[in-house]
Structures are given as C-alpha cells and as structure tokens.
PLY file of the C-alpha trace (Angstrom):
ply
format ascii 1.0
element vertex 115
property float x
property float y
property float z
element edge 114
property int vertex1
property int vertex2
end_header
-27.73 7.09 69.22
-29.93 5.16 66.97
-29.49 7.74 64.29
-27.79 6.69 61.10
-24.70 8.86 60.46
-24.82 8.35 56.64
-26.50 11.12 54.67
-29.97 10.37 53.55
-30.75 10.23 49.90
-33.50 12.45 48.69
-36.12 10.75 46.68
-36.25 11.87 43.07
-39.47 12.47 41.33
-40.07 11.53 37.79
-39.82 14.86 36.02
-41.41 13.82 32.77
-44.03 16.10 31.41
-47.43 14.67 31.65
-49.26 14.88 28.37
-52.27 13.14 27.16
-51.62 10.01 25.16
-53.90 11.23 22.40
-51.80 14.35 21.83
-48.56 12.40 21.75
-49.97 9.89 19.30
-51.14 12.64 16.98
-47.75 14.34 17.12
-45.94 11.08 16.47
-48.24 10.29 13.55
-47.62 13.76 12.06
-43.87 13.40 12.51
-43.96 9.95 10.94
-45.93 11.25 7.95
-43.45 14.10 7.54
-40.53 11.67 7.74
-42.15 9.34 5.22
-42.81 12.24 2.83
-39.19 13.40 3.12
-37.93 9.87 2.54
-40.12 9.46 -0.56
-38.96 12.84 -1.91
-35.33 11.82 -1.40
-35.97 8.51 -3.15
-37.62 10.32 -6.08
-34.65 12.67 -6.38
-32.25 9.72 -6.36
-34.25 8.02 -9.12
-34.17 11.23 -11.17
-30.40 11.44 -10.69
-29.99 7.83 -11.82
-32.12 8.43 -14.92
-30.18 11.60 -15.74
-26.88 9.74 -15.32
-28.11 6.95 -17.62
-29.18 9.50 -20.23
-25.82 11.30 -20.08
-23.90 8.01 -20.34
-26.03 6.94 -23.29
-25.40 10.24 -25.09
-21.68 9.93 -24.35
-21.61 6.39 -25.79
-23.37 7.61 -28.94
-20.91 10.48 -29.30
-17.94 8.15 -28.86
-19.40 5.78 -31.43
-19.85 8.63 -33.89
-16.29 9.81 -33.27
-14.93 6.30 -33.87
-16.90 6.03 -37.10
-15.65 9.44 -38.23
-12.06 8.48 -37.44
-12.47 5.16 -39.24
-13.80 6.95 -42.33
-11.00 9.52 -42.14
-8.34 6.81 -41.93
-9.96 4.87 -44.77
-10.03 7.98 -46.97
-6.40 8.83 -46.13
-5.29 5.25 -46.82
-7.21 5.19 -50.09
-5.59 8.47 -51.17
-2.13 7.14 -50.26
-2.75 3.83 -52.03
-4.04 5.43 -55.24
-1.38 8.13 -55.41
1.01 7.33 -58.26
4.54 6.49 -57.21
6.14 6.76 -60.64
7.74 10.11 -59.89
8.98 9.14 -56.39
12.73 9.36 -55.72
14.40 5.95 -56.09
15.65 5.87 -52.50
12.05 6.44 -51.20
10.39 3.89 -53.49
10.86 0.87 -51.15
9.22 2.76 -48.27
6.32 3.94 -50.42
5.70 0.43 -51.80
5.91 -1.10 -48.29
3.33 1.42 -47.05
1.03 0.64 -49.99
1.39 -3.10 -49.31
0.49 -2.55 -45.63
-2.61 -0.58 -46.64
-3.63 -3.26 -49.15
-3.23 -6.01 -46.52
-5.18 -3.94 -43.98
-8.25 -3.69 -46.22
-7.81 -6.90 -48.22
-7.16 -5.10 -51.51
-5.21 -6.77 -54.29
-1.62 -5.56 -54.50
0.72 -6.58 -57.33
3.80 -4.51 -56.44
0 1
1 2
2 3
3 4
4 5
5 6
6 7
7 8
8 9
9 10
10 11
11 12
12 13
13 14
14 15
15 16
16 17
17 18
18 19
19 20
20 21
21 22
22 23
23 24
24 25
25 26
26 27
27 28
28 29
29 30
30 31
31 32
32 33
33 34
34 35
35 36
36 37
37 38
38 39
39 40
40 41
41 42
42 43
43 44
44 45
45 46
46 47
47 48
48 49
49 50
50 51
51 52
52 53
53 54
54 55
55 56
56 57
57 58
58 59
59 60
60 61
61 62
62 63
63 64
64 65
65 66
66 67
67 68
68 69
69 70
70 71
71 72
72 73
73 74
74 75
75 76
76 77
77 78
78 79
79 80
80 81
81 82
82 83
83 84
84 85
85 86
86 87
87 88
88 89
89 90
90 91
91 92
92 93
93 94
94 95
95 96
96 97
97 98
98 99
99 100
100 101
101 102
102 103
103 104
104 105
105 106
106 107
107 108
108 109
109 110
110 111
111 112
112 113
113 114
C-alpha cells in the first residue's frame, strides 16, 4: 500500500559524445580559419566588384561627355550653316521665318545680327 501509483520517470543520461577537449579545440580552430578565409575571399570579391563598377561608371561618364561634345559641335555647325546660308533667293512668304530663325541663332551664340 505504500507504493506510489504514478509511473516512475526513467532517468535520462546525457548522450553527448565524449571527445577530448584538445580535438574539439583543433577542429574549432580549423573551422574558424576556414570561415575567416571564406569571409576574406568574399570581401575581396566585393571590393573587386566595386572597383569594376566604378570603372564602368567612369567610362560611361566619359562616353556621355564625348557624345554631348559631339552633339554640341554638330548643332553649332548646323546653326552656322543655316546662319551663313544666303536668304536672297528665299520665297517672300518664307522670308520672315528664315530671318527669325537666323536672329534666334545669332542670339544663341552672341553673334551680331543686323536683319
């Protein structure tokens, strides 16, 4: 009658593997070195990517600058050709438009215009 009717709990043993602390330390040190090497390699790759991106952006800026200069020269040449083209033989109804365009070009570049 003195028996306890509740089921008894079995005692659990710690099922960890027993290894020597020296072996674990060496493994951890090796893993840490491997992790550090991988992290440094990743960092180096990121730096290379940043440098490559900077180089590409710099080349793109130079190309855009050259294109703007080319377009500026093209527009200047076209405006010069239009401004210097004689308008003596232009039809009378087109003459006001031609002179207005020549005045606009002269004002744009600061050229003297007496018509």
